[in-house]
mmCIF file as Biopython writes it, N, C-alpha, C and O atoms, coordinates in Angstrom:
data_model
#
loop_
_atom_site.group_PDB
_atom_site.id
_atom_site.type_symbol
_atom_site.label_atom_id
_atom_site.label_alt_id
_atom_site.label_comp_id
_atom_site.label_asym_id
_atom_site.label_entity_id
_atom_site.label_seq_id
_atom_site.pdbx_PDB_ins_code
_atom_site.Cartn_x
_atom_site.Cartn_y
_atom_site.Cartn_z
_atom_site.occupancy
_atom_site.B_iso_or_equiv
_atom_site.auth_seq_id
_atom_site.auth_asym_id
_atom_site.pdbx_PDB_model_num
ATOM 1   N N  . MET A ? 1  ? 0.852   -1.178 0.000   1.0 0.0 1  A 1 
ATOM 2   C CA . MET A ? 1  ? 0.000   0.000  0.000   1.0 0.0 1  A 1 
ATOM 3   C C  . MET A ? 1  ? 0.894   1.236  0.000   1.0 0.0 1  A 1 
ATOM 4   O O  . MET A ? 1  ? 1.843   1.315  0.780   1.0 0.0 1  A 1 
ATOM 5   N N  . GLU A ? 2  ? 0.603   2.182  -0.853  1.0 0.0 2  A 1 
ATOM 6   C CA . GLU A ? 2  ? 1.326   3.453  -0.955  1.0 0.0 2  A 1 
ATOM 7   C C  . GLU A ? 2  ? 0.493   4.560  -0.338  1.0 0.0 2  A 1 
ATOM 8   O O  . GLU A ? 2  ? -0.723  4.592  -0.528  1.0 0.0 2  A 1 
ATOM 9   N N  . THR A ? 3  ? 1.118   5.464  0.392   1.0 0.0 3  A 1 
ATOM 10  C CA . THR A ? 3  ? 0.439   6.641  0.919   1.0 0.0 3  A 1 
ATOM 11  C C  . THR A ? 3  ? 1.197   7.871  0.445   1.0 0.0 3  A 1 
ATOM 12  O O  . THR A ? 3  ? 2.406   7.981  0.645   1.0 0.0 3  A 1 
ATOM 13  N N  . THR A ? 4  ? 0.480   8.793  -0.184  1.0 0.0 4  A 1 
ATOM 14  C CA . THR A ? 4  ? 1.070   10.023 -0.704  1.0 0.0 4  A 1 
ATOM 15  C C  . THR A ? 4  ? 0.220   11.195 -0.257  1.0 0.0 4  A 1 
ATOM 16  O O  . THR A ? 4  ? -1.008  11.116 -0.247  1.0 0.0 4  A 1 
ATOM 17  N N  . THR A ? 5  ? 0.882   12.288 0.115   1.0 0.0 5  A 1 
ATOM 18  C CA . THR A ? 5  ? 0.160   13.486 0.528   1.0 0.0 5  A 1 
ATOM 19  C C  . THR A ? 5  ? 0.534   14.639 -0.392  1.0 0.0 5  A 1 
ATOM 20  O O  . THR A ? 5  ? 1.709   14.876 -0.672  1.0 0.0 5  A 1 
ATOM 21  N N  . TYR A ? 6  ? -0.479  15.344 -0.851  1.0 0.0 6  A 1 
ATOM 22  C CA . TYR A ? 6  ? -0.317  16.512 -1.706  1.0 0.0 6  A 1 
ATOM 23  C C  . TYR A ? 6  ? -0.997  17.696 -1.036  1.0 0.0 6  A 1 
ATOM 24  O O  . TYR A ? 6  ? -1.813  17.521 -0.131  1.0 0.0 6  A 1 
ATOM 25  N N  . ARG A ? 7  ? -0.663  18.890 -1.476  1.0 0.0 7  A 1 
ATOM 26  C CA . ARG A ? 7  ? -1.348  20.089 -0.999  1.0 0.0 7  A 1 
ATOM 27  C C  . ARG A ? 7  ? -2.098  20.686 -2.176  1.0 0.0 7  A 1 
ATOM 28  O O  . ARG A ? 7  ? -1.529  20.911 -3.244  1.0 0.0 7  A 1 
ATOM 29  N N  . VAL A ? 8  ? -3.384  20.940 -1.965  1.0 0.0 8  A 1 
ATOM 30  C CA . VAL A ? 8  ? -4.262  21.479 -2.998  1.0 0.0 8  A 1 
ATOM 31  C C  . VAL A ? 8  ? -4.706  22.874 -2.576  1.0 0.0 8  A 1 
ATOM 32  O O  . VAL A ? 8  ? -5.059  23.096 -1.418  1.0 0.0 8  A 1 
ATOM 33  N N  . VAL A ? 9  ? -4.687  23.812 -3.517  1.0 0.0 9  A 1 
ATOM 34  C CA . VAL A ? 9  ? -5.114  25.181 -3.219  1.0 0.0 9  A 1 
ATOM 35  C C  . VAL A ? 9  ? -6.446  25.482 -3.892  1.0 0.0 9  A 1 
ATOM 36  O O  . VAL A ? 9  ? -6.769  24.956 -4.957  1.0 0.0 9  A 1 
ATOM 37  N N  . GLY A ? 10 ? -7.209  26.354 -3.225  1.0 0.0 10 A 1 
ATOM 38  C CA . GLY A ? 10 ? -8.478  26.799 -3.791  1.0 0.0 10 A 1 
ATOM 39  C C  . GLY A ? 10 ? -9.710  26.209 -3.136  1.0 0.0 10 A 1 
ATOM 40  O O  . GLY A ? 10 ? -10.823 26.654 -3.415  1.0 0.0 10 A 1 
ATOM 41  N N  . MET A ? 11 ? -9.543  25.222 -2.274  1.0 0.0 11 A 1 
ATOM 42  C CA . MET A ? 11 ? -10.701 24.622 -1.616  1.0 0.0 11 A 1 
ATOM 43  C C  . MET A ? 11 ? -11.162 25.537 -0.473  1.0 0.0 11 A 1 
ATOM 44  O O  . MET A ? 11 ? -10.350 26.019 0.316   1.0 0.0 11 A 1 
ATOM 45  N N  . THR A ? 12 ? -12.477 25.763 -0.402  1.0 0.0 12 A 1 
ATOM 46  C CA . THR A ? 12 ? -12.994 26.662 0.625   1.0 0.0 12 A 1 
ATOM 47  C C  . THR A ? 12 ? -14.180 26.108 1.408   1.0 0.0 12 A 1 
ATOM 48  O O  . THR A ? 12 ? -14.612 26.721 2.384   1.0 0.0 12 A 1 
ATOM 49  N N  . CYS A ? 13 ? -14.717 24.945 0.989   1.0 0.0 13 A 1 
ATOM 50  C CA . CYS A ? 13 ? -15.931 24.454 1.647   1.0 0.0 13 A 1 
ATOM 51  C C  . CYS A ? 13 ? -16.036 22.932 1.530   1.0 0.0 13 A 1 
ATOM 52  O O  . CYS A ? 13 ? -15.200 22.281 0.904   1.0 0.0 13 A 1 
ATOM 53  N N  . ASP A ? 14 ? -17.086 22.385 2.149   1.0 0.0 14 A 1 
ATOM 54  C CA . ASP A ? 14 ? -17.306 20.934 2.099   1.0 0.0 14 A 1 
ATOM 55  C C  . ASP A ? 14 ? -17.586 20.438 0.686   1.0 0.0 14 A 1 
ATOM 56  O O  . ASP A ? 14 ? -17.227 19.312 0.343   1.0 0.0 14 A 1 
ATOM 57  N N  . HIS A ? 15 ? -18.216 21.257 -0.127  1.0 0.0 15 A 1 
ATOM 58  C CA . HIS A ? 15 ? -18.457 20.876 -1.526  1.0 0.0 15 A 1 
ATOM 59  C C  . HIS A ? 15 ? -17.121 20.675 -2.242  1.0 0.0 15 A 1 
ATOM 60  O O  . HIS A ? 15 ? -16.965 19.743 -3.031  1.0 0.0 15 A 1 
ATOM 61  N N  . CYS A ? 16 ? -16.162 21.554 -1.962  1.0 0.0 16 A 1 
ATOM 62  C CA . CYS A ? 16 ? -14.828 21.433 -2.543  1.0 0.0 16 A 1 
ATOM 63  C C  . CYS A ? 16 ? -14.204 20.088 -2.161  1.0 0.0 16 A 1 
ATOM 64  O O  . CYS A ? 16 ? -13.643 19.385 -3.002  1.0 0.0 16 A 1 
ATOM 65  N N  . VAL A ? 17 ? -14.313 19.754 -0.893  1.0 0.0 17 A 1 
ATOM 66  C CA . VAL A ? 17 ? -13.756 18.499 -0.384  1.0 0.0 17 A 1 
ATOM 67  C C  . VAL A ? 17 ? -14.389 17.317 -1.110  1.0 0.0 17 A 1 
ATOM 68  O O  . VAL A ? 17 ? -13.685 16.405 -1.544  1.0 0.0 17 A 1 
ATOM 69  N N  . ARG A ? 18 ? -15.700 17.331 -1.243  1.0 0.0 18 A 1 
ATOM 70  C CA . ARG A ? 18 ? -16.391 16.223 -1.927  1.0 0.0 18 A 1 
ATOM 71  C C  . ARG A ? 18 ? -15.961 16.121 -3.386  1.0 0.0 18 A 1 
ATOM 72  O O  . ARG A ? 18 ? -15.765 15.019 -3.897  1.0 0.0 18 A 1 
ATOM 73  N N  . SER A ? 19 ? -15.812 17.259 -4.058  1.0 0.0 19 A 1 
ATOM 74  C CA . SER A ? 19 ? -15.391 17.254 -5.461  1.0 0.0 19 A 1 
ATOM 75  C C  . SER A ? 19 ? -14.002 16.647 -5.621  1.0 0.0 19 A 1 
ATOM 76  O O  . SER A ? 19 ? -13.773 15.812 -6.497  1.0 0.0 19 A 1 
ATOM 77  N N  . VAL A ? 20 ? -13.081 17.075 -4.765  1.0 0.0 20 A 1 
ATOM 78  C CA . VAL A ? 20 ? -11.715 16.547 -4.832  1.0 0.0 20 A 1 
ATOM 79  C C  . VAL A ? 20 ? -11.709 15.053 -4.538  1.0 0.0 20 A 1 
ATOM 80  O O  . VAL A ? 20 ? -11.083 14.285 -5.268  1.0 0.0 20 A 1 
ATOM 81  N N  . LYS A ? 21 ? -12.394 14.629 -3.480  1.0 0.0 21 A 1 
ATOM 82  C CA . LYS A ? 21 ? -12.450 13.201 -3.142  1.0 0.0 21 A 1 
ATOM 83  C C  . LYS A ? 21 ? -13.007 12.386 -4.304  1.0 0.0 21 A 1 
ATOM 84  O O  . LYS A ? 21 ? -12.474 11.330 -4.644  1.0 0.0 21 A 1 
ATOM 85  N N  . SER A ? 22 ? -14.072 12.878 -4.902  1.0 0.0 22 A 1 
ATOM 86  C CA . SER A ? 22 ? -14.720 12.162 -5.989  1.0 0.0 22 A 1 
ATOM 87  C C  . SER A ? 22 ? -13.789 11.976 -7.188  1.0 0.0 22 A 1 
ATOM 88  O O  . SER A ? 22 ? -13.701 10.877 -7.736  1.0 0.0 22 A 1 
ATOM 89  N N  . GLU A ? 23 ? -13.102 13.026 -7.594  1.0 0.0 23 A 1 
ATOM 90  C CA . GLU A ? 23 ? -12.220 12.932 -8.765  1.0 0.0 23 A 1 
ATOM 91  C C  . GLU A ? 23 ? -11.002 12.074 -8.488  1.0 0.0 23 A 1 
ATOM 92  O O  . GLU A ? 23 ? -10.615 11.264 -9.330  1.0 0.0 23 A 1 
ATOM 93  N N  . VAL A ? 24 ? -10.390 12.237 -7.322  1.0 0.0 24 A 1 
ATOM 94  C CA . VAL A ? 24 ? -9.190  11.454 -7.000  1.0 0.0 24 A 1 
ATOM 95  C C  . VAL A ? 24 ? -9.537  9.979  -6.834  1.0 0.0 24 A 1 
ATOM 96  O O  . VAL A ? 24 ? -8.746  9.112  -7.208  1.0 0.0 24 A 1 
ATOM 97  N N  . ALA A ? 25 ? -10.694 9.688  -6.285  1.0 0.0 25 A 1 
ATOM 98  C CA . ALA A ? 25 ? -11.110 8.294  -6.091  1.0 0.0 25 A 1 
ATOM 99  C C  . ALA A ? 25 ? -11.270 7.545  -7.413  1.0 0.0 25 A 1 
ATOM 100 O O  . ALA A ? 25 ? -11.223 6.315  -7.438  1.0 0.0 25 A 1 
ATOM 101 N N  . LYS A ? 26 ? -11.457 8.275  -8.508  1.0 0.0 26 A 1 
ATOM 102 C CA . LYS A ? 26 ? -11.599 7.650  -9.825  1.0 0.0 26 A 1 
ATOM 103 C C  . LYS A ? 26 ? -10.274 7.146  -10.385 1.0 0.0 26 A 1 
ATOM 104 O O  . LYS A ? 26 ? -10.264 6.349  -11.323 1.0 0.0 26 A 1 
ATOM 105 N N  . LEU A ? 27 ? -9.156  7.600  -9.821  1.0 0.0 27 A 1 
ATOM 106 C CA . LEU A ? 27 ? -7.854  7.178  -10.327 1.0 0.0 27 A 1 
ATOM 107 C C  . LEU A ? 27 ? -7.633  5.695  -10.066 1.0 0.0 27 A 1 
ATOM 108 O O  . LEU A ? 27 ? -7.985  5.180  -9.005  1.0 0.0 27 A 1 
ATOM 109 N N  . GLU A ? 28 ? -7.059  5.033  -11.025 1.0 0.0 28 A 1 
ATOM 110 C CA . GLU A ? 28 ? -6.834  3.595  -10.927 1.0 0.0 28 A 1 
ATOM 111 C C  . GLU A ? 28 ? -5.962  3.248  -9.729  1.0 0.0 28 A 1 
ATOM 112 O O  . GLU A ? 28 ? -4.898  3.837  -9.536  1.0 0.0 28 A 1 
ATOM 113 N N  . GLY A ? 29 ? -6.412  2.295  -8.931  1.0 0.0 29 A 1 
ATOM 114 C CA . GLY A ? 29 ? -5.649  1.797  -7.802  1.0 0.0 29 A 1 
ATOM 115 C C  . GLY A ? 29 ? -5.872  2.535  -6.494  1.0 0.0 29 A 1 
ATOM 116 O O  . GLY A ? 29 ? -5.415  2.077  -5.446  1.0 0.0 29 A 1 
ATOM 117 N N  . VAL A ? 30 ? -6.571  3.681  -6.530  1.0 0.0 30 A 1 
ATOM 118 C CA . VAL A ? 30 ? -6.784  4.457  -5.301  1.0 0.0 30 A 1 
ATOM 119 C C  . VAL A ? 30 ? -7.821  3.754  -4.440  1.0 0.0 30 A 1 
ATOM 120 O O  . VAL A ? 30 ? -8.895  3.384  -4.914  1.0 0.0 30 A 1 
ATOM 121 N N  . SER A ? 31 ? -7.482  3.575  -3.157  1.0 0.0 31 A 1 
ATOM 122 C CA . SER A ? 31 ? -8.407  2.911  -2.244  1.0 0.0 31 A 1 
ATOM 123 C C  . SER A ? 31 ? -9.017  3.881  -1.238  1.0 0.0 31 A 1 
ATOM 124 O O  . SER A ? 31 ? -10.167 3.704  -0.836  1.0 0.0 31 A 1 
ATOM 125 N N  . THR A ? 32 ? -8.262  4.912  -0.821  1.0 0.0 32 A 1 
ATOM 126 C CA . THR A ? 32 ? -8.750  5.862  0.171   1.0 0.0 32 A 1 
ATOM 127 C C  . THR A ? 32 ? -8.269  7.262  -0.179  1.0 0.0 32 A 1 
ATOM 128 O O  . THR A ? 32 ? -7.132  7.451  -0.611  1.0 0.0 32 A 1 
ATOM 129 N N  . VAL A ? 33 ? -9.155  8.251  0.014   1.0 0.0 33 A 1 
ATOM 130 C CA . VAL A ? 33 ? -8.798  9.656  -0.174  1.0 0.0 33 A 1 
ATOM 131 C C  . VAL A ? 33 ? -9.271  10.418 1.051   1.0 0.0 33 A 1 
ATOM 132 O O  . VAL A ? 33 ? -10.456 10.389 1.383   1.0 0.0 33 A 1 
ATOM 133 N N  . GLU A ? 34 ? -8.357  11.098 1.722   1.0 0.0 34 A 1 
ATOM 134 C CA . GLU A ? 34 ? -8.688  11.929 2.881   1.0 0.0 34 A 1 
ATOM 135 C C  . GLU A ? 34 ? -8.311  13.367 2.549   1.0 0.0 34 A 1 
ATOM 136 O O  . GLU A ? 34 ? -7.211  13.626 2.060   1.0 0.0 34 A 1 
ATOM 137 N N  . VAL A ? 35 ? -9.217  14.298 2.813   1.0 0.0 35 A 1 
ATOM 138 C CA . VAL A ? 35 ? -8.970  15.700 2.520   1.0 0.0 35 A 1 
ATOM 139 C C  . VAL A ? 35 ? -9.125  16.517 3.799   1.0 0.0 35 A 1 
ATOM 140 O O  . VAL A ? 35 ? -10.142 16.425 4.487   1.0 0.0 35 A 1 
ATOM 141 N N  . ASP A ? 36 ? -8.108  17.317 4.109   1.0 0.0 36 A 1 
ATOM 142 C CA . ASP A ? 36 ? -8.153  18.235 5.245   1.0 0.0 36 A 1 
ATOM 143 C C  . ASP A ? 36 ? -8.349  19.638 4.677   1.0 0.0 36 A 1 
ATOM 144 O O  . ASP A ? 36 ? -7.421  20.227 4.123   1.0 0.0 36 A 1 
ATOM 145 N N  . LEU A ? 37 ? -9.555  20.164 4.819   1.0 0.0 37 A 1 
ATOM 146 C CA . LEU A ? 37 ? -9.896  21.464 4.239   1.0 0.0 37 A 1 
ATOM 147 C C  . LEU A ? 37 ? -9.013  22.571 4.801   1.0 0.0 37 A 1 
ATOM 148 O O  . LEU A ? 37 ? -8.552  23.428 4.047   1.0 0.0 37 A 1 
ATOM 149 N N  . ALA A ? 38 ? -8.771  22.572 6.099   1.0 0.0 38 A 1 
ATOM 150 C CA . ALA A ? 38 ? -8.015  23.649 6.746   1.0 0.0 38 A 1 
ATOM 151 C C  . ALA A ? 38 ? -6.586  23.762 6.204   1.0 0.0 38 A 1 
ATOM 152 O O  . ALA A ? 38 ? -6.096  24.868 5.973   1.0 0.0 38 A 1 
ATOM 153 N N  . SER A ? 39 ? -5.929  22.638 6.004   1.0 0.0 39 A 1 
ATOM 154 C CA . SER A ? 39 ? -4.534  22.660 5.548   1.0 0.0 39 A 1 
ATOM 155 C C  . SER A ? 39 ? -4.409  22.510 4.038   1.0 0.0 39 A 1 
ATOM 156 O O  . SER A ? 39 ? -3.367  22.831 3.466   1.0 0.0 39 A 1 
ATOM 157 N N  . GLY A ? 40 ? -5.466  22.025 3.388   1.0 0.0 40 A 1 
ATOM 158 C CA . GLY A ? 40 ? -5.405  21.765 1.952   1.0 0.0 40 A 1 
ATOM 159 C C  . GLY A ? 40 ? -4.722  20.453 1.621   1.0 0.0 40 A 1 
ATOM 160 O O  . GLY A ? 40 ? -4.466  20.170 0.450   1.0 0.0 40 A 1 
ATOM 161 N N  . GLN A ? 41 ? -4.423  19.651 2.623   1.0 0.0 41 A 1 
ATOM 162 C CA . GLN A ? 41 ? -3.735  18.395 2.367   1.0 0.0 41 A 1 
ATOM 163 C C  . GLN A ? 41 ? -4.699  17.309 1.910   1.0 0.0 41 A 1 
ATOM 164 O O  . GLN A ? 41 ? -5.782  17.125 2.464   1.0 0.0 41 A 1 
ATOM 165 N N  . VAL A ? 42 ? -4.263  16.600 0.880   1.0 0.0 42 A 1 
ATOM 166 C CA . VAL A ? 42 ? -5.011  15.462 0.363   1.0 0.0 42 A 1 
ATOM 167 C C  . VAL A ? 42 ? -4.096  14.247 0.487   1.0 0.0 42 A 1 
ATOM 168 O O  . VAL A ? 42 ? -3.015  14.207 -0.100  1.0 0.0 42 A 1 
ATOM 169 N N  . THR A ? 43 ? -4.543  13.261 1.257   1.0 0.0 43 A 1 
ATOM 170 C CA . THR A ? 43 ? -3.769  12.041 1.453   1.0 0.0 43 A 1 
ATOM 171 C C  . THR A ? 43 ? -4.436  10.916 0.689   1.0 0.0 43 A 1 
ATOM 172 O O  . THR A ? 43 ? -5.632  10.664 0.831   1.0 0.0 43 A 1 
ATOM 173 N N  . VAL A ? 44 ? -3.633  10.244 -0.126  1.0 0.0 44 A 1 
ATOM 174 C CA . VAL A ? 44 ? -4.138  9.198  -1.009  1.0 0.0 44 A 1 
ATOM 175 C C  . VAL A ? 44 ? -3.463  7.880  -0.649  1.0 0.0 44 A 1 
ATOM 176 O O  . VAL A ? 44 ? -2.237  7.798  -0.581  1.0 0.0 44 A 1 
ATOM 177 N N  . GLU A ? 45 ? -4.269  6.858  -0.421  1.0 0.0 45 A 1 
ATOM 178 C CA . GLU A ? 45 ? -3.751  5.506  -0.257  1.0 0.0 45 A 1 
ATOM 179 C C  . GLU A ? 45 ? -4.100  4.744  -1.529  1.0 0.0 45 A 1 
ATOM 180 O O  . GLU A ? 45 ? -5.228  4.800  -2.019  1.0 0.0 45 A 1 
ATOM 181 N N  . SER A ? 46 ? -3.107  4.032  -2.049  1.0 0.0 46 A 1 
ATOM 182 C CA . SER A ? 46 ? -3.320  3.321  -3.309  1.0 0.0 46 A 1 
ATOM 183 C C  . SER A ? 46 ? -2.521  2.028  -3.329  1.0 0.0 46 A 1 
ATOM 184 O O  . SER A ? 46 ? -1.593  1.831  -2.544  1.0 0.0 46 A 1 
ATOM 185 N N  . GLU A ? 47 ? -2.907  1.160  -4.244  1.0 0.0 47 A 1 
ATOM 186 C CA . GLU A ? 47 ? -2.236  -0.130 -4.388  1.0 0.0 47 A 1 
ATOM 187 C C  . GLU A ? 47 ? -0.818  0.037  -4.897  1.0 0.0 47 A 1 
ATOM 188 O O  . GLU A ? 47 ? 0.062   -0.765 -4.583  1.0 0.0 47 A 1 
ATOM 189 N N  . ARG A ? 48 ? -0.598  1.083  -5.685  1.0 0.0 48 A 1 
ATOM 190 C CA . ARG A ? 48 ? 0.725   1.399  -6.232  1.0 0.0 48 A 1 
ATOM 191 C C  . ARG A ? 48 ? 0.833   2.920  -6.323  1.0 0.0 48 A 1 
ATOM 192 O O  . ARG A ? 48 ? -0.179  3.608  -6.188  1.0 0.0 48 A 1 
ATOM 193 N N  . PRO A ? 49 ? 2.009   3.456  -6.543  1.0 0.0 49 A 1 
ATOM 194 C CA . PRO A ? 49 ? 2.141   4.915  -6.589  1.0 0.0 49 A 1 
ATOM 195 C C  . PRO A ? 49 ? 1.225   5.547  -7.643  1.0 0.0 49 A 1 
ATOM 196 O O  . PRO A ? 49 ? 1.088   5.037  -8.754  1.0 0.0 49 A 1 
ATOM 197 N N  . VAL A ? 50 ? 0.608   6.660  -7.269  1.0 0.0 50 A 1 
ATOM 198 C CA . VAL A ? 50 ? -0.210  7.432  -8.215  1.0 0.0 50 A 1 
ATOM 199 C C  . VAL A ? 50 ? 0.711   8.427  -8.895  1.0 0.0 50 A 1 
ATOM 200 O O  . VAL A ? 50 ? 1.421   9.180  -8.227  1.0 0.0 50 A 1 
ATOM 201 N N  . ARG A ? 51 ? 0.703   8.434  -10.216 1.0 0.0 51 A 1 
ATOM 202 C CA . ARG A ? 51 ? 1.542   9.382  -10.955 1.0 0.0 51 A 1 
ATOM 203 C C  . ARG A ? 51 ? 1.128   10.809 -10.617 1.0 0.0 51 A 1 
ATOM 204 O O  . ARG A ? 51 ? -0.063  11.120 -10.643 1.0 0.0 51 A 1 
ATOM 205 N N  . PRO A ? 52 ? 2.075   11.680 -10.301 1.0 0.0 52 A 1 
ATOM 206 C CA . PRO A ? 52 ? 1.737   13.069 -9.974  1.0 0.0 52 A 1 
ATOM 207 C C  . PRO A ? 52 ? 0.931   13.760 -11.070 1.0 0.0 52 A 1 
ATOM 208 O O  . PRO A ? 52 ? 0.074   14.594 -10.776 1.0 0.0 52 A 1 
ATOM 209 N N  . GLU A ? 53 ? 1.197   13.420 -12.330 1.0 0.0 53 A 1 
ATOM 210 C CA . GLU A ? 53 ? 0.457   14.025 -13.442 1.0 0.0 53 A 1 
ATOM 211 C C  . GLU A ? 53 ? -1.014  13.611 -13.413 1.0 0.0 53 A 1 
ATOM 212 O O  . GLU A ? 53 ? -1.898  14.421 -13.692 1.0 0.0 53 A 1 
ATOM 213 N N  . ALA A ? 54 ? -1.268  12.359 -13.078 1.0 0.0 54 A 1 
ATOM 214 C CA . ALA A ? 54 ? -2.644  11.865 -12.999 1.0 0.0 54 A 1 
ATOM 215 C C  . ALA A ? 54 ? -3.379  12.524 -11.835 1.0 0.0 54 A 1 
ATOM 216 O O  . ALA A ? 54 ? -4.547  12.891 -11.958 1.0 0.0 54 A 1 
ATOM 217 N N  . PHE A ? 55 ? -2.682  12.671 -10.699 1.0 0.0 55 A 1 
ATOM 218 C CA . PHE A ? 55 ? -3.285  13.334 -9.550  1.0 0.0 55 A 1 
ATOM 219 C C  . PHE A ? 55 ? -3.609  14.784 -9.902  1.0 0.0 55 A 1 
ATOM 220 O O  . PHE A ? 55 ? -4.711  15.257 -9.625  1.0 0.0 55 A 1 
ATOM 221 N N  . ALA A ? 56 ? -2.659  15.487 -10.508 1.0 0.0 56 A 1 
ATOM 222 C CA . ALA A ? 56 ? -2.870  16.893 -10.874 1.0 0.0 56 A 1 
ATOM 223 C C  . ALA A ? 56 ? -4.039  17.033 -11.844 1.0 0.0 56 A 1 
ATOM 224 O O  . ALA A ? 56 ? -4.823  17.975 -11.728 1.0 0.0 56 A 1 
ATOM 225 N N  . ALA A ? 57 ? -4.168  16.120 -12.792 1.0 0.0 57 A 1 
ATOM 226 C CA . ALA A ? 57 ? -5.282  16.169 -13.748 1.0 0.0 57 A 1 
ATOM 227 C C  . ALA A ? 57 ? -6.621  15.982 -13.033 1.0 0.0 57 A 1 
ATOM 228 O O  . ALA A ? 57 ? -7.599  16.651 -13.366 1.0 0.0 57 A 1 
ATOM 229 N N  . ALA A ? 58 ? -6.672  15.079 -12.056 1.0 0.0 58 A 1 
ATOM 230 C CA . ALA A ? 58 ? -7.905  14.860 -11.299 1.0 0.0 58 A 1 
ATOM 231 C C  . ALA A ? 58 ? -8.268  16.102 -10.491 1.0 0.0 58 A 1 
ATOM 232 O O  . ALA A ? 58 ? -9.438  16.476 -10.409 1.0 0.0 58 A 1 
ATOM 233 N N  . ILE A ? 59 ? -7.261  16.739 -9.897  1.0 0.0 59 A 1 
ATOM 234 C CA . ILE A ? 59 ? -7.501  17.947 -9.117  1.0 0.0 59 A 1 
ATOM 235 C C  . ILE A ? 59 ? -7.988  19.077 -10.028 1.0 0.0 59 A 1 
ATOM 236 O O  . ILE A ? 59 ? -8.900  19.819 -9.664  1.0 0.0 59 A 1 
ATOM 237 N N  . GLU A ? 60 ? -7.387  19.207 -11.202 1.0 0.0 60 A 1 
ATOM 238 C CA . GLU A ? 60 ? -7.825  20.229 -12.163 1.0 0.0 60 A 1 
ATOM 239 C C  . GLU A ? 60 ? -9.250  19.957 -12.633 1.0 0.0 60 A 1 
ATOM 240 O O  . GLU A ? 60 ? -10.027 20.891 -12.831 1.0 0.0 60 A 1 
ATOM 241 N N  . GLU A ? 61 ? -9.591  18.702 -12.808 1.0 0.0 61 A 1 
ATOM 242 C CA . GLU A ? 61 ? -10.951 18.331 -13.219 1.0 0.0 61 A 1 
ATOM 243 C C  . GLU A ? 61 ? -11.949 18.756 -12.144 1.0 0.0 61 A 1 
ATOM 244 O O  . GLU A ? 61 ? -13.080 19.125 -12.461 1.0 0.0 61 A 1 
ATOM 245 N N  . ALA A ? 62 ? -11.542 18.706 -10.888 1.0 0.0 62 A 1 
ATOM 246 C CA . ALA A ? 62 ? -12.408 19.117 -9.780  1.0 0.0 62 A 1 
ATOM 247 C C  . ALA A ? 62 ? -12.476 20.641 -9.660  1.0 0.0 62 A 1 
ATOM 248 O O  . ALA A ? 62 ? -13.339 21.173 -8.962  1.0 0.0 62 A 1 
ATOM 249 N N  . GLY A ? 63 ? -11.561 21.343 -10.344 1.0 0.0 63 A 1 
ATOM 250 C CA . GLY A ? 63 ? -11.581 22.806 -10.349 1.0 0.0 63 A 1 
ATOM 251 C C  . GLY A ? 63 ? -10.565 23.463 -9.432  1.0 0.0 63 A 1 
ATOM 252 O O  . GLY A ? 63 ? -10.717 24.631 -9.073  1.0 0.0 63 A 1 
ATOM 253 N N  . TYR A ? 64 ? -9.530  22.724 -9.050  1.0 0.0 64 A 1 
ATOM 254 C CA . TYR A ? 64 ? -8.519  23.245 -8.120  1.0 0.0 64 A 1 
ATOM 255 C C  . TYR A ? 64 ? -7.137  22.991 -8.680  1.0 0.0 64 A 1 
ATOM 256 O O  . TYR A ? 64 ? -7.005  22.468 -9.786  1.0 0.0 64 A 1 
ATOM 257 N N  . GLU A ? 65 ? -6.098  23.354 -7.931  1.0 0.0 65 A 1 
ATOM 258 C CA . GLU A ? 65 ? -4.743  23.081 -8.398  1.0 0.0 65 A 1 
ATOM 259 C C  . GLU A ? 65 ? -3.867  22.545 -7.279  1.0 0.0 65 A 1 
ATOM 260 O O  . GLU A ? 65 ? -4.081  22.814 -6.097  1.0 0.0 65 A 1 
ATOM 261 N N  . VAL A ? 66 ? -2.876  21.777 -7.699  1.0 0.0 66 A 1 
ATOM 262 C CA . VAL A ? 66 ? -1.911  21.241 -6.753  1.0 0.0 66 A 1 
ATOM 263 C C  . VAL A ? 66 ? -0.895  22.342 -6.474  1.0 0.0 66 A 1 
ATOM 264 O O  . VAL A ? 66 ? -0.402  22.986 -7.400  1.0 0.0 66 A 1 
ATOM 265 N N  . ALA A ? 67 ? -0.585  22.555 -5.207  1.0 0.0 67 A 1 
ATOM 266 C CA . ALA A ? 67 ? 0.406   23.566 -4.825  1.0 0.0 67 A 1 
ATOM 267 C C  . ALA A ? 67 ? 1.774   23.138 -5.334  1.0 0.0 67 A 1 
ATOM 268 O O  . ALA A ? 67 ? 2.125   21.958 -5.308  1.0 0.0 67 A 1 
ATOM 269 N N  . SER A ? 68 ? 2.531   24.113 -5.794  1.0 0.0 68 A 1 
ATOM 270 C CA . SER A ? 68 ? 3.875   23.792 -6.303  1.0 0.0 68 A 1 
ATOM 271 C C  . SER A ? 68 ? 4.923   23.992 -5.254  1.0 0.0 68 A 1 
ATOM 272 O O  . SER A ? 68 ? 6.106   23.769 -5.512  1.0 0.0 68 A 1 
#
């Protein structure tokens, strides 16, 4: 099991959290997605490493961006 944490900017409410969780959960191999609204941290547990490009695309699809 792989655990990766990213920081996402632009989230301001529970709807934002649900959108991010929904898009990231669609990525192949992802088993758990936890989002901390206050810090912007998104923790992903997956069967194998999630490519950063795939994660960033899912976050963009939800309407947010990964912090650089």
